[in-house]
PDB file with one MODEL, atoms N, CA, C and O in Angstrom:
MODEL        1
ATOM      1  N   UNK A   1      -0.046  -5.931  -2.586  1.00  0.00           N
ATOM      2  CA  UNK A   1      -0.195  -4.484  -2.408  1.00  0.00           C
ATOM      3  C   UNK A   1      -1.412  -3.966  -3.163  1.00  0.00           C
ATOM      4  O   UNK A   1      -1.745  -2.788  -3.037  1.00  0.00           O
ATOM      5  N   UNK A   2      -2.072  -4.791  -3.929  1.00  0.00           N
ATOM      6  CA  UNK A   2      -3.188  -4.323  -4.745  1.00  0.00           C
ATOM      7  C   UNK A   2      -4.523  -4.425  -4.016  1.00  0.00           C
ATOM      8  O   UNK A   2      -5.508  -4.898  -4.583  1.00  0.00           O
ATOM      9  N   UNK A   3      -4.559  -3.990  -2.778  1.00  0.00           N
ATOM     10  CA  UNK A   3      -5.787  -4.091  -2.002  1.00  0.00           C
ATOM     11  C   UNK A   3      -6.795  -3.031  -2.430  1.00  0.00           C
ATOM     12  O   UNK A   3      -6.531  -1.831  -2.357  1.00  0.00           O
ATOM     13  N   UNK A   4      -7.930  -3.494  -2.868  1.00  0.00           N
ATOM     14  CA  UNK A   4      -9.002  -2.590  -3.284  1.00  0.00           C
ATOM     15  C   UNK A   4      -9.527  -1.816  -2.085  1.00  0.00           C
ATOM     16  O   UNK A   4      -9.808  -0.622  -2.193  1.00  0.00           O
ATOM     17  N   UNK A   5      -9.660  -2.476  -0.956  1.00  0.00           N
ATOM     18  CA  UNK A   5     -10.239  -1.835   0.222  1.00  0.00           C
ATOM     19  C   UNK A   5      -9.426  -0.644   0.703  1.00  0.00           C
ATOM     20  O   UNK A   5     -10.001   0.343   1.161  1.00  0.00           O
ATOM     21  N   UNK A   6      -8.115  -0.713   0.611  1.00  0.00           N
ATOM     22  CA  UNK A   6      -7.284   0.389   1.085  1.00  0.00           C
ATOM     23  C   UNK A   6      -7.449   1.653   0.245  1.00  0.00           C
ATOM     24  O   UNK A   6      -7.440   2.760   0.783  1.00  0.00           O
ATOM     25  N   UNK A   7      -7.596   1.497  -1.046  1.00  0.00           N
ATOM     26  CA  UNK A   7      -7.641   2.652  -1.937  1.00  0.00           C
ATOM     27  C   UNK A   7      -9.079   3.151  -2.169  1.00  0.00           C
ATOM     28  O   UNK A   7      -9.273   4.288  -2.598  1.00  0.00           O
ATOM     29  N   UNK A   8     -10.057   2.332  -1.896  1.00  0.00           N
ATOM     30  CA  UNK A   8     -11.449   2.683  -2.194  1.00  0.00           C
ATOM     31  C   UNK A   8     -11.894   4.032  -1.623  1.00  0.00           C
ATOM     32  O   UNK A   8     -12.546   4.788  -2.342  1.00  0.00           O
ATOM     33  N   UNK A   9     -11.576   4.375  -0.366  1.00  0.00           N
ATOM     34  CA  UNK A   9     -12.041   5.662   0.168  1.00  0.00           C
ATOM     35  C   UNK A   9     -11.440   6.883  -0.535  1.00  0.00           C
ATOM     36  O   UNK A   9     -11.905   8.005  -0.333  1.00  0.00           O
ATOM     37  N   UNK A  10     -10.424   6.671  -1.347  1.00  0.00           N
ATOM     38  CA  UNK A  10      -9.789   7.769  -2.084  1.00  0.00           C
ATOM     39  C   UNK A  10     -10.589   8.173  -3.316  1.00  0.00           C
ATOM     40  O   UNK A  10     -10.287   9.185  -3.949  1.00  0.00           O
ATOM     41  N   UNK A  11     -11.596   7.396  -3.653  1.00  0.00           N
ATOM     42  CA  UNK A  11     -12.381   7.631  -4.863  1.00  0.00           C
ATOM     43  C   UNK A  11     -13.804   8.054  -4.537  1.00  0.00           C
ATOM     44  O   UNK A  11     -14.380   7.624  -3.537  1.00  0.00           O
ATOM     45  N   UNK A  12     -14.360   8.900  -5.389  1.00  0.00           N
ATOM     46  CA  UNK A  12     -15.778   9.239  -5.258  1.00  0.00           C
ATOM     47  C   UNK A  12     -16.588   7.984  -5.605  1.00  0.00           C
ATOM     48  O   UNK A  12     -16.236   7.249  -6.528  1.00  0.00           O
ATOM     49  N   UNK A  13     -17.667   7.746  -4.864  1.00  0.00           N
ATOM     50  CA  UNK A  13     -18.398   6.487  -5.032  1.00  0.00           C
ATOM     51  C   UNK A  13     -19.084   6.323  -6.389  1.00  0.00           C
ATOM     52  O   UNK A  13     -19.183   5.204  -6.890  1.00  0.00           O
ATOM     53  N   UNK A  14     -19.546   7.382  -6.974  1.00  0.00           N
ATOM     54  CA  UNK A  14     -20.320   7.254  -8.214  1.00  0.00           C
ATOM     55  C   UNK A  14     -19.471   7.257  -9.473  1.00  0.00           C
ATOM     56  O   UNK A  14     -19.590   6.364 -10.312  1.00  0.00           O
ATOM     57  N   UNK A  15     -18.613   8.263  -9.605  1.00  0.00           N
ATOM     58  CA  UNK A  15     -17.869   8.391 -10.862  1.00  0.00           C
ATOM     59  C   UNK A  15     -16.414   7.945 -10.757  1.00  0.00           C
ATOM     60  O   UNK A  15     -15.668   8.023 -11.732  1.00  0.00           O
ATOM     61  N   UNK A  16     -16.009   7.477  -9.576  1.00  0.00           N
ATOM     62  CA  UNK A  16     -14.665   6.927  -9.359  1.00  0.00           C
ATOM     63  C   UNK A  16     -13.561   7.924  -9.717  1.00  0.00           C
ATOM     64  O   UNK A  16     -12.579   7.578 -10.373  1.00  0.00           O
ATOM     65  N   UNK A  17     -13.747   9.175  -9.269  1.00  0.00           N
ATOM     66  CA  UNK A  17     -12.725  10.208  -9.436  1.00  0.00           C
ATOM     67  C   UNK A  17     -11.795  10.161  -8.231  1.00  0.00           C
ATOM     68  O   UNK A  17     -12.258  10.088  -7.092  1.00  0.00           O
ATOM     69  N   UNK A  18     -10.495  10.203  -8.472  1.00  0.00           N
ATOM     70  CA  UNK A  18      -9.504  10.100  -7.408  1.00  0.00           C
ATOM     71  C   UNK A  18      -9.345  11.422  -6.674  1.00  0.00           C
ATOM     72  O   UNK A  18      -9.090  12.462  -7.282  1.00  0.00           O
ATOM     73  N   UNK A  19      -9.500  11.364  -5.347  1.00  0.00           N
ATOM     74  CA  UNK A  19      -9.265  12.516  -4.468  1.00  0.00           C
ATOM     75  C   UNK A  19      -9.989  13.765  -4.955  1.00  0.00           C
ATOM     76  O   UNK A  19      -9.394  14.839  -5.040  1.00  0.00           O
ATOM     77  N   UNK A  20     -11.250  13.625  -5.269  1.00  0.00           N
ATOM     78  CA  UNK A  20     -12.046  14.707  -5.845  1.00  0.00           C
ATOM     79  C   UNK A  20     -12.628  15.626  -4.776  1.00  0.00           C
ATOM     80  O   UNK A  20     -12.619  16.847  -4.938  1.00  0.00           O
ATOM     81  N   UNK A  21     -13.129  15.057  -3.696  1.00  0.00           N
ATOM     82  CA  UNK A  21     -13.743  15.821  -2.608  1.00  0.00           C
ATOM     83  C   UNK A  21     -12.814  15.861  -1.399  1.00  0.00           C
ATOM     84  O   UNK A  21     -11.909  15.034  -1.291  1.00  0.00           O
ATOM     85  N   UNK A  22     -13.025  16.808  -0.491  1.00  0.00           N
ATOM     86  CA  UNK A  22     -12.145  16.922   0.688  1.00  0.00           C
ATOM     87  C   UNK A  22     -12.006  15.616   1.483  1.00  0.00           C
ATOM     88  O   UNK A  22     -10.911  15.277   1.932  1.00  0.00           O
ATOM     89  N   UNK A  23     -13.099  14.896   1.654  1.00  0.00           N
ATOM     90  CA  UNK A  23     -12.997  13.649   2.421  1.00  0.00           C
ATOM     91  C   UNK A  23     -12.157  12.600   1.691  1.00  0.00           C
ATOM     92  O   UNK A  23     -11.532  11.750   2.326  1.00  0.00           O
ATOM     93  N   UNK A  24     -12.144  12.660   0.361  1.00  0.00           N
ATOM     94  CA  UNK A  24     -11.301  11.738  -0.403  1.00  0.00           C
ATOM     95  C   UNK A  24      -9.834  12.157  -0.342  1.00  0.00           C
ATOM     96  O   UNK A  24      -8.940  11.311  -0.374  1.00  0.00           O
ATOM     97  N   UNK A  25      -9.594  13.451  -0.254  1.00  0.00           N
ATOM     98  CA  UNK A  25      -8.220  13.924  -0.054  1.00  0.00           C
ATOM     99  C   UNK A  25      -7.698  13.460   1.298  1.00  0.00           C
ATOM    100  O   UNK A  25      -6.546  13.042   1.410  1.00  0.00           O
ATOM    101  N   UNK A  26      -8.543  13.532   2.325  1.00  0.00           N
ATOM    102  CA  UNK A  26      -8.150  13.039   3.651  1.00  0.00           C
ATOM    103  C   UNK A  26      -7.845  11.548   3.597  1.00  0.00           C
ATOM    104  O   UNK A  26      -6.852  11.091   4.164  1.00  0.00           O
ATOM    105  N   UNK A  27      -8.699  10.793   2.914  1.00  0.00           N
ATOM    106  CA  UNK A  27      -8.486   9.353   2.781  1.00  0.00           C
ATOM    107  C   UNK A  27      -7.197   9.069   2.011  1.00  0.00           C
ATOM    108  O   UNK A  27      -6.487   8.111   2.318  1.00  0.00           O
ATOM    109  N   UNK A  28      -6.897   9.891   1.022  1.00  0.00           N
ATOM    110  CA  UNK A  28      -5.676   9.719   0.243  1.00  0.00           C
ATOM    111  C   UNK A  28      -4.450   9.940   1.119  1.00  0.00           C
ATOM    112  O   UNK A  28      -3.465   9.209   1.013  1.00  0.00           O
ATOM    113  N   UNK A  29      -4.511  10.939   1.975  1.00  0.00           N
ATOM    114  CA  UNK A  29      -3.404  11.178   2.899  1.00  0.00           C
ATOM    115  C   UNK A  29      -3.196   9.974   3.814  1.00  0.00           C
ATOM    116  O   UNK A  29      -2.061   9.555   4.041  1.00  0.00           O
ATOM    117  N   UNK A  30      -4.268   9.426   4.329  1.00  0.00           N
ATOM    118  CA  UNK A  30      -4.165   8.236   5.179  1.00  0.00           C
ATOM    119  C   UNK A  30      -3.592   7.056   4.392  1.00  0.00           C
ATOM    120  O   UNK A  30      -2.753   6.313   4.903  1.00  0.00           O
ATOM    121  N   UNK A  31      -4.044   6.887   3.154  1.00  0.00           N
ATOM    122  CA  UNK A  31      -3.567   5.791   2.318  1.00  0.00           C
ATOM    123  C   UNK A  31      -2.072   5.932   2.030  1.00  0.00           C
ATOM    124  O   UNK A  31      -1.321   4.962   2.128  1.00  0.00           O
ATOM    125  N   UNK A  32      -1.648   7.142   1.676  1.00  0.00           N
ATOM    126  CA  UNK A  32      -0.225   7.379   1.400  1.00  0.00           C
ATOM    127  C   UNK A  32       0.612   7.103   2.654  1.00  0.00           C
ATOM    128  O   UNK A  32       1.710   6.554   2.562  1.00  0.00           O
ATOM    129  N   UNK A  33       0.104   7.476   3.793  1.00  0.00           N
ATOM    130  CA  UNK A  33       0.811   7.214   5.047  1.00  0.00           C
ATOM    131  C   UNK A  33       0.986   5.713   5.253  1.00  0.00           C
ATOM    132  O   UNK A  33       2.062   5.262   5.646  1.00  0.00           O
ATOM    133  N   UNK A  34      -0.066   4.940   4.989  1.00  0.00           N
ATOM    134  CA  UNK A  34       0.029   3.476   5.089  1.00  0.00           C
ATOM    135  C   UNK A  34       1.056   2.929   4.095  1.00  0.00           C
ATOM    136  O   UNK A  34       1.858   2.057   4.429  1.00  0.00           O
ATOM    137  N   UNK A  35       1.017   3.455   2.875  1.00  0.00           N
ATOM    138  CA  UNK A  35       1.960   2.996   1.856  1.00  0.00           C
ATOM    139  C   UNK A  35       3.399   3.286   2.271  1.00  0.00           C
ATOM    140  O   UNK A  35       4.286   2.453   2.085  1.00  0.00           O
ATOM    141  N   UNK A  36       3.621   4.459   2.828  1.00  0.00           N
ATOM    142  CA  UNK A  36       4.982   4.823   3.267  1.00  0.00           C
ATOM    143  C   UNK A  36       5.460   3.907   4.388  1.00  0.00           C
ATOM    144  O   UNK A  36       6.627   3.517   4.420  1.00  0.00           O
ATOM    145  N   UNK A  37       4.566   3.568   5.298  1.00  0.00           N
ATOM    146  CA  UNK A  37       4.940   2.656   6.392  1.00  0.00           C
ATOM    147  C   UNK A  37       5.337   1.283   5.858  1.00  0.00           C
ATOM    148  O   UNK A  37       6.156   0.586   6.457  1.00  0.00           O
ATOM    149  N   UNK A  38       4.753   0.906   4.736  1.00  0.00           N
ATOM    150  CA  UNK A  38       5.052  -0.395   4.109  1.00  0.00           C
ATOM    151  C   UNK A  38       6.208  -0.291   3.113  1.00  0.00           C
ATOM    152  O   UNK A  38       6.542  -1.268   2.441  1.00  0.00           O
ATOM    153  N   UNK A  39       6.822   0.900   3.017  1.00  0.00           N
ATOM    154  CA  UNK A  39       7.894   1.140   2.039  1.00  0.00           C
ATOM    155  C   UNK A  39       7.439   0.821   0.618  1.00  0.00           C
ATOM    156  O   UNK A  39       8.206   0.288  -0.184  1.00  0.00           O
ATOM    157  N   UNK A  40       6.198   1.148   0.319  1.00  0.00           N
ATOM    158  CA  UNK A  40       5.641   0.909  -1.011  1.00  0.00           C
ATOM    159  C   UNK A  40       6.176   1.941  -1.995  1.00  0.00           C
ATOM    160  O   UNK A  40       6.584   3.040  -1.619  1.00  0.00           O
ATOM    161  N   UNK A  41       6.161   1.561  -3.239  1.00  0.00           N
ATOM    162  CA  UNK A  41       6.623   2.439  -4.313  1.00  0.00           C
ATOM    163  C   UNK A  41       5.423   3.038  -5.049  1.00  0.00           C
ATOM    164  O   UNK A  41       4.277   2.650  -4.822  1.00  0.00           O
ATOM    165  N   UNK A  42       5.715   3.990  -5.935  1.00  0.00           N
ATOM    166  CA  UNK A  42       4.676   4.533  -6.801  1.00  0.00           C
ATOM    167  C   UNK A  42       4.089   3.416  -7.661  1.00  0.00           C
ATOM    168  O   UNK A  42       2.889   3.403  -7.933  1.00  0.00           O
ATOM    169  N   UNK A  43       4.930   2.486  -8.084  1.00  0.00           N
ATOM    170  CA  UNK A  43       4.460   1.363  -8.894  1.00  0.00           C
ATOM    171  C   UNK A  43       3.408   0.557  -8.129  1.00  0.00           C
ATOM    172  O   UNK A  43       2.412   0.135  -8.716  1.00  0.00           O
ATOM    173  N   UNK A  44       3.612   0.339  -6.836  1.00  0.00           N
ATOM    174  CA  UNK A  44       2.633  -0.367  -6.007  1.00  0.00           C
ATOM    175  C   UNK A  44       1.322   0.415  -5.932  1.00  0.00           C
ATOM    176  O   UNK A  44       0.239  -0.151  -6.081  1.00  0.00           O
ATOM    177  N   UNK A  45       1.437   1.720  -5.699  1.00  0.00           N
ATOM    178  CA  UNK A  45       0.245   2.567  -5.597  1.00  0.00           C
ATOM    179  C   UNK A  45      -0.515   2.585  -6.917  1.00  0.00           C
ATOM    180  O   UNK A  45      -1.737   2.440  -6.941  1.00  0.00           O
ATOM    181  N   UNK A  46       0.208   2.762  -8.002  1.00  0.00           N
ATOM    182  CA  UNK A  46      -0.421   2.774  -9.322  1.00  0.00           C
ATOM    183  C   UNK A  46      -1.136   1.449  -9.589  1.00  0.00           C
ATOM    184  O   UNK A  46      -2.244   1.435 -10.125  1.00  0.00           O
ATOM    185  N   UNK A  47      -0.513   0.359  -9.220  1.00  0.00           N
ATOM    186  CA  UNK A  47      -1.123  -0.949  -9.396  1.00  0.00           C
ATOM    187  C   UNK A  47      -2.420  -1.087  -8.620  1.00  0.00           C
ATOM    188  O   UNK A  47      -3.391  -1.650  -9.125  1.00  0.00           O
ATOM    189  N   UNK A  48      -2.443  -0.574  -7.390  1.00  0.00           N
ATOM    190  CA  UNK A  48      -3.662  -0.630  -6.570  1.00  0.00           C
ATOM    191  C   UNK A  48      -4.777   0.208  -7.193  1.00  0.00           C
ATOM    192  O   UNK A  48      -5.936  -0.204  -7.213  1.00  0.00           O
ATOM    193  N   UNK A  49      -4.420   1.373  -7.693  1.00  0.00           N
ATOM    194  CA  UNK A  49      -5.398   2.264  -8.331  1.00  0.00           C
ATOM    195  C   UNK A  49      -5.963   1.612  -9.595  1.00  0.00           C
ATOM    196  O   UNK A  49      -7.177   1.579  -9.797  1.00  0.00           O
ATOM    197  N   UNK A  50      -5.078   1.102 -10.432  1.00  0.00           N
ATOM    198  CA  UNK A  50      -5.527   0.452 -11.668  1.00  0.00           C
ATOM    199  C   UNK A  50      -6.384  -0.766 -11.357  1.00  0.00           C
ATOM    200  O   UNK A  50      -7.410  -0.982 -12.002  1.00  0.00           O
ATOM    201  N   UNK A  51      -5.979  -1.553 -10.387  1.00  0.00           N
ATOM    202  CA  UNK A  51      -6.740  -2.741 -10.000  1.00  0.00           C
ATOM    203  C   UNK A  51      -8.146  -2.354  -9.535  1.00  0.00           C
ATOM    204  O   UNK A  51      -9.135  -2.970  -9.931  1.00  0.00           O
ATOM    205  N   UNK A  52      -8.218  -1.331  -8.695  1.00  0.00           N
ATOM    206  CA  UNK A  52      -9.512  -0.850  -8.197  1.00  0.00           C
ATOM    207  C   UNK A  52     -10.410  -0.404  -9.352  1.00  0.00           C
ATOM    208  O   UNK A  52     -11.578  -0.787  -9.420  1.00  0.00           O
ATOM    209  N   UNK A  53      -9.868   0.392 -10.241  1.00  0.00           N
ATOM    210  CA  UNK A  53     -10.672   0.914 -11.351  1.00  0.00           C
ATOM    211  C   UNK A  53     -11.081  -0.186 -12.326  1.00  0.00           C
ATOM    212  O   UNK A  53     -12.211  -0.189 -12.816  1.00  0.00           O
ATOM    213  N   UNK A  54     -10.187  -1.108 -12.609  1.00  0.00           N
ATOM    214  CA  UNK A  54     -10.550  -2.232 -13.488  1.00  0.00           C
ATOM    215  C   UNK A  54     -11.632  -3.091 -12.833  1.00  0.00           C
ATOM    216  O   UNK A  54     -12.539  -3.578 -13.507  1.00  0.00           O
ATOM    217  N   UNK A  55     -11.528  -3.272 -11.518  1.00  0.00           N
ATOM    218  CA  UNK A  55     -12.541  -4.034 -10.783  1.00  0.00           C
ATOM    219  C   UNK A  55     -13.924  -3.390 -10.935  1.00  0.00           C
ATOM    220  O   UNK A  55     -14.943  -4.080 -10.960  1.00  0.00           O
ATOM    221  N   UNK A  56     -13.941  -2.059 -11.035  1.00  0.00           N
ATOM    222  CA  UNK A  56     -15.195  -1.322 -11.193  1.00  0.00           C
ATOM    223  C   UNK A  56     -15.513  -1.014 -12.653  1.00  0.00           C
ATOM    224  O   UNK A  56     -16.346  -0.159 -12.955  1.00  0.00           O
ATOM    225  N   UNK A  57     -14.836  -1.723 -13.546  1.00  0.00           N
ATOM    226  CA  UNK A  57     -15.133  -1.669 -14.988  1.00  0.00           C
ATOM    227  C   UNK A  57     -14.947  -0.273 -15.603  1.00  0.00           C
ATOM    228  O   UNK A  57     -15.688   0.116 -16.505  1.00  0.00           O
ATOM    229  N   UNK A  58     -13.962   0.467 -15.112  1.00  0.00           N
ATOM    230  CA  UNK A  58     -13.672   1.790 -15.680  1.00  0.00           C
ATOM    231  C   UNK A  58     -13.044   1.624 -17.060  1.00  0.00           C
ATOM    232  O   UNK A  58     -12.293   0.680 -17.304  1.00  0.00           O
ATOM    233  N   UNK A  59     -13.359   2.548 -17.949  1.00  0.00           N
ATOM    234  CA  UNK A  59     -12.775   2.469 -19.284  1.00  0.00           C
ATOM    235  C   UNK A  59     -11.312   2.937 -19.244  1.00  0.00           C
ATOM    236  O   UNK A  59     -10.917   3.653 -18.323  1.00  0.00           O
ATOM    237  N   UNK A  60     -10.517   2.540 -20.228  1.00  0.00           N
ATOM    238  CA  UNK A  60      -9.082   2.847 -20.204  1.00  0.00           C
ATOM    239  C   UNK A  60      -8.746   4.334 -20.103  1.00  0.00           C
ATOM    240  O   UNK A  60      -7.781   4.697 -19.430  1.00  0.00           O
ATOM    241  N   UNK A  61      -9.507   5.185 -20.746  1.00  0.00           N
ATOM    242  CA  UNK A  61      -9.205   6.620 -20.662  1.00  0.00           C
ATOM    243  C   UNK A  61      -9.467   7.161 -19.250  1.00  0.00           C
ATOM    244  O   UNK A  61      -8.749   8.044 -18.782  1.00  0.00           O
ATOM    245  N   UNK A  62     -10.480   6.638 -18.583  1.00  0.00           N
ATOM    246  CA  UNK A  62     -10.751   7.053 -17.208  1.00  0.00           C
ATOM    247  C   UNK A  62      -9.621   6.578 -16.286  1.00  0.00           C
ATOM    248  O   UNK A  62      -9.167   7.318 -15.414  1.00  0.00           O
ATOM    249  N   UNK A  63      -9.182   5.350 -16.491  1.00  0.00           N
ATOM    250  CA  UNK A  63      -8.078   4.823 -15.683  1.00  0.00           C
ATOM    251  C   UNK A  63      -6.848   5.705 -15.866  1.00  0.00           C
ATOM    252  O   UNK A  63      -6.182   6.063 -14.894  1.00  0.00           O
ATOM    253  N   UNK A  64      -6.555   6.049 -17.100  1.00  0.00           N
ATOM    254  CA  UNK A  64      -5.381   6.880 -17.390  1.00  0.00           C
ATOM    255  C   UNK A  64      -5.480   8.239 -16.691  1.00  0.00           C
ATOM    256  O   UNK A  64      -4.511   8.705 -16.093  1.00  0.00           O
ATOM    257  N   UNK A  65      -6.659   8.873 -16.769  1.00  0.00           N
ATOM    258  CA  UNK A  65      -6.845  10.182 -16.121  1.00  0.00           C
ATOM    259  C   UNK A  65      -6.673  10.085 -14.603  1.00  0.00           C
ATOM    260  O   UNK A  65      -6.062  10.957 -13.984  1.00  0.00           O
ATOM    261  N   UNK A  66      -7.210   9.032 -14.019  1.00  0.00           N
ATOM    262  CA  UNK A  66      -7.132   8.901 -12.560  1.00  0.00           C
ATOM    263  C   UNK A  66      -5.706   8.583 -12.100  1.00  0.00           C
ATOM    264  O   UNK A  66      -5.266   9.050 -11.049  1.00  0.00           O
ATOM    265  N   UNK A  67      -5.001   7.798 -12.886  1.00  0.00           N
ATOM    266  CA  UNK A  67      -3.607   7.515 -12.555  1.00  0.00           C
ATOM    267  C   UNK A  67      -2.778   8.793 -12.654  1.00  0.00           C
ATOM    268  O   UNK A  67      -1.903   9.031 -11.821  1.00  0.00           O
ATOM    269  N   UNK A  68      -3.045   9.610 -13.659  1.00  0.00           N
ATOM    270  CA  UNK A  68      -2.323  10.889 -13.778  1.00  0.00           C
ATOM    271  C   UNK A  68      -2.633  11.808 -12.589  1.00  0.00           C
ATOM    272  O   UNK A  68      -1.736  12.461 -12.056  1.00  0.00           O
ATOM    273  N   UNK A  69      -3.871  11.855 -12.190  1.00  0.00           N
ATOM    274  CA  UNK A  69      -4.253  12.664 -11.015  1.00  0.00           C
ATOM    275  C   UNK A  69      -3.539  12.144  -9.770  1.00  0.00           C
ATOM    276  O   UNK A  69      -2.983  12.920  -8.993  1.00  0.00           O
ATOM    277  N   UNK A  70      -3.560  10.845  -9.590  1.00  0.00           N
ATOM    278  CA  UNK A  70      -2.910  10.242  -8.428  1.00  0.00           C
ATOM    279  C   UNK A  70      -1.398  10.474  -8.466  1.00  0.00           C
ATOM    280  O   UNK A  70      -0.768  10.691  -7.431  1.00  0.00           O
ATOM    281  N   UNK A  71      -0.839  10.429  -9.640  1.00  0.00           N
ATOM    282  CA  UNK A  71       0.604  10.634  -9.788  1.00  0.00           C
ATOM    283  C   UNK A  71       1.007  11.997  -9.237  1.00  0.00           C
ATOM    284  O   UNK A  71       2.034  12.121  -8.570  1.00  0.00           O
ATOM    285  N   UNK A  72       0.206  13.011  -9.514  1.00  0.00           N
ATOM    286  CA  UNK A  72       0.487  14.362  -9.016  1.00  0.00           C
ATOM    287  C   UNK A  72       0.446  14.427  -7.488  1.00  0.00           C
ATOM    288  O   UNK A  72       1.251  15.119  -6.865  1.00  0.00           O
ATOM    289  N   UNK A  73      -0.497  13.701  -6.897  1.00  0.00           N
ATOM    290  CA  UNK A  73      -0.714  13.788  -5.457  1.00  0.00           C
ATOM    291  C   UNK A  73       0.107  12.783  -4.649  1.00  0.00           C
ATOM    292  O   UNK A  73       0.540  13.085  -3.537  1.00  0.00           O
ATOM    293  N   UNK A  74       0.315  11.615  -5.194  1.00  0.00           N
ATOM    294  CA  UNK A  74       0.866  10.503  -4.420  1.00  0.00           C
ATOM    295  C   UNK A  74       2.343  10.250  -4.706  1.00  0.00           C
ATOM    296  O   UNK A  74       3.121  10.027  -3.779  1.00  0.00           O
ATOM    297  N   UNK A  75       2.732  10.282  -5.957  1.00  0.00           N
ATOM    298  CA  UNK A  75       4.089   9.889  -6.330  1.00  0.00           C
ATOM    299  C   UNK A  75       5.176  10.659  -5.577  1.00  0.00           C
ATOM    300  O   UNK A  75       6.169  10.049  -5.181  1.00  0.00           O
ATOM    301  N   UNK A  76       5.035  11.968  -5.361  1.00  0.00           N
ATOM    302  CA  UNK A  76       6.113  12.670  -4.650  1.00  0.00           C
ATOM    303  C   UNK A  76       6.403  12.109  -3.250  1.00  0.00           C
ATOM    304  O   UNK A  76       7.489  12.321  -2.709  1.00  0.00           O
ATOM    305  N   UNK A  77       5.451  11.407  -2.677  1.00  0.00           N
ATOM    306  CA  UNK A  77       5.617  10.892  -1.314  1.00  0.00           C
ATOM    307  C   UNK A  77       6.136   9.467  -1.254  1.00  0.00           C
ATOM    308  O   UNK A  77       6.429   8.953  -0.174  1.00  0.00           O
ATOM    309  N   UNK A  78       6.251   8.825  -2.411  1.00  0.00           N
ATOM    310  CA  UNK A  78       6.673   7.426  -2.453  1.00  0.00           C
ATOM    311  C   UNK A  78       7.991   7.283  -3.204  1.00  0.00           C
ATOM    312  O   UNK A  78       8.371   8.152  -3.988  1.00  0.00           O
ATOM    313  N   UNK A  79       8.669   6.195  -2.956  1.00  0.00           N
ATOM    314  CA  UNK A  79       9.956   5.932  -3.607  1.00  0.00           C
ATOM    315  C   UNK A  79       9.740   5.487  -5.037  1.00  0.00           C
ATOM    316  O   UNK A  79      10.706   5.218  -5.752  1.00  0.00           O
TER     317      UNK A  79
ENDMDL
END
């Protein structure tokens, strides 16, 4: 479930902010829809986000902020 490619469009390309611009919000909606079809949990989504950010060498505080942002937007839709 930790596919970098699936979650990548949810992030801004330069600063790796989650769902920052309208097109990233649209991508996030599509991603959440895919996750729901797979019966994925918030834990799965969080893992994909963390994996993506670690792959791009994000510092721990940035990872924490992005996971918190994603939690607000994504967690209510997942089990």
